[in-house]
C-alpha positions in Angstrom: -7.5 -80.7 11.0 -8.1 -83.7 8.8 -5.6 -85.0 6.3 -6.4 -85.8 2.7 -8.7 -88.6 2.0 -6.9 -91.6 0.5 -9.5 -94.3 0.0 -12.9 -94.3 -1.5 -15.5 -94.1 1.3 -18.1 -95.8 -0.9 -15.9 -98.9 -1.4 -17.1 -100.2 2.0 -20.1 -102.5 2.1 -23.2 -100.3 2.5 -24.0 -101.6 6.0 -20.5 -100.5 7.1 -20.4 -97.0 5.5 -20.5 -94.2 8.1 -21.8 -91.4 5.9 -21.5 -88.8 8.7 -17.8 -89.5 9.1 -17.5 -89.6 5.3 -19.0 -86.1 5.0 -17.0 -84.8 8.0 -13.7 -86.1 6.5 -14.5 -84.6 3.0 -15.3 -81.2 4.4 -12.3 -81.3 6.7 -10.0 -82.3 3.8 -11.5 -79.4 1.7 -10.9 -76.9 4.4 -7.3 -78.1 4.9 -6.5 -78.1 1.2 -7.9 -74.6 0.7 -5.7 -73.3 3.6 -2.6 -75.1 2.3 -3.3 -73.8 -1.3 -4.1 -70.2 -0.1 -7.6 -70.2 -1.6 -10.8 -69.4 0.1 -13.5 -71.9 0.8 -16.2 -69.1 1.1 -19.4 -69.9 3.0 -21.3 -70.4 -0.3 -18.6 -72.8 -1.7 -18.7 -74.7 1.6 -22.5 -74.9 1.5 -22.5 -76.2 -2.1 -19.8 -78.7 -1.2 -21.8 -79.8 1.9 -25.0 -80.2 -0.2 -23.1 -82.3 -2.8 -21.8 -84.6 0.0 -25.3 -85.1 1.5 -25.2 -88.4 -0.4 -23.1 -90.2 -3.0 -25.6 -89.4 -5.7 -24.7 -87.0 -8.5 -26.6 -83.7 -8.1 -27.4 -81.2 -10.8 -26.6 -77.5 -10.5 -30.3 -76.5 -10.5 -31.0 -79.0 -7.7 -28.2 -77.4 -5.7 -29.7 -73.9 -6.4 -33.2 -75.1 -5.1 -31.6 -76.6 -2.0 -29.4 -73.6 -1.3 -32.2 -70.9 -1.7 -33.4 -71.4 1.9 -29.9 -70.8 3.1 -28.9 -68.1 0.6 -32.0 -66.3 -0.7 -29.9 -64.2 -3.1 -28.3 -67.2 -4.8 -28.6 -67.3 -8.6 -27.5 -69.9 -11.1 -24.2 -68.0 -11.6 -23.6 -68.3 -7.9 -23.8 -72.0 -8.0 -21.8 -72.4 -11.2 -19.0 -70.2 -9.8 -18.9 -72.3 -6.7 -18.9 -75.6 -8.7 -16.1 -74.2 -11.0 -14.0 -73.5 -7.9 -14.7 -76.9 -6.3 -13.8 -78.7 -9.6 -10.6 -76.5 -10.0 -9.6 -77.5 -6.4 -10.3 -81.2 -7.1 -12.9 -81.4 -4.4 -15.7 -82.6 -6.7 -16.1 -84.3 -10.1 -18.4 -83.4 -12.9 -20.3 -86.5 -14.0 -20.5 -85.7 -17.7 -23.0 -88.3 -18.7 -25.5 -87.0 -16.1 -24.5 -83.3 -16.3 -24.2 -83.4 -12.5 -21.6 -83.3 -9.8 -20.4 -85.7 -7.0 -17.9 -85.3 -4.2 -14.3 -86.4 -4.8 -13.2 -89.0 -2.3 -9.5 -88.6 -3.2 -9.2 -84.8 -3.3 -5.9 -84.9 -1.5 -4.0 -85.9 -4.6 -4.2 -85.6 -8.4 -5.8 -88.7 -9.9 -7.8 -90.1 -12.7 -11.4 -91.0 -12.4 -13.4 -94.2 -12.8 -16.9 -93.5 -11.8 -19.4 -96.3 -11.3 -22.9 -95.0 -11.7 -25.9 -97.0 -10.5 -28.9 -96.8 -12.9 -31.3 -97.7 -10.1 -30.3 -95.7 -6.9 -28.1 -93.2 -8.9 -25.2 -93.4 -6.4 -21.8 -92.8 -7.9 -18.7 -94.6 -6.6 -15.3 -93.3 -7.4 -12.7 -96.0 -7.9 -8.9 -95.8 -8.5 -8.8 -98.6 -11.1 -5.0 -98.3 -11.3 -4.5 -101.2 -13.8 -7.3 -99.9 -16.1 -5.8 -96.4 -16.1 -2.3 -97.8 -16.7 -3.5 -99.9 -19.6 -5.2 -96.8 -21.1 -2.1 -94.7 -20.7 -0.1 -97.3 -22.6 -2.6 -97.2 -25.4 -2.4 -93.4 -25.5 1.4 -93.5 -25.6 1.3 -96.0 -28.4 -1.0 -93.7 -30.3 1.1 -90.7 -29.6 -2.0 -89.1 -28.1 -1.6 -86.4 -25.4 -4.3 -86.7 -22.8 -5.4 -83.6 -21.0 -7.9 -85.3 -18.6 -9.1 -88.8 -18.1 -12.4 -89.8 -16.7 -14.4 -93.0 -17.3 -18.0 -93.3 -16.5 -19.6 -96.7 -16.3 -23.4 -97.1 -15.9 -24.7 -100.3 -14.3 -26.1 -101.6 -11.0 -24.4 -101.2 -7.6 -23.9 -104.0 -5.1 -26.8 -102.6 -2.9 -29.3 -102.7 -5.7 -28.1 -106.2 -6.8 -28.7 -107.4 -3.3 -32.2 -105.9 -3.4 -32.8 -107.7 -6.7 -32.9 -104.5 -8.7 -31.1 -105.9 -11.7 
């Protein structure tokens, strides 16, 4: 059984990223966390999670529906949305608000804040801890007396792979 993922798998240089290991680790972590939490990672939830982890690109709900139809012919939009709600609730995926899409969480083993770097060329999403940024924001919120319920920052730009290809 795998232990929770601690580091961002996409933080590696692209040539060193073993995506198959990344997917295997994410799915193993999800299975482990669901057992520990006493919740069920049903076959449809597992399939949706696996489809999300096929790449580090954010995927829309209706794209997931189209891709799951060959596996689950009775799948409806509500089926997908219920699976997505469960996966978000368990911290296994993130909703990328600006894209109305979803991406796998590389730090699902613990509660955390999100800094998502979204490439405007290849559409890959990298999750970063950005501890100093989040601490600075927390200080600002404290000074303002603002009570934060959730914190996610989405930054759109160009990833290192696309910069190397001259896609800037």
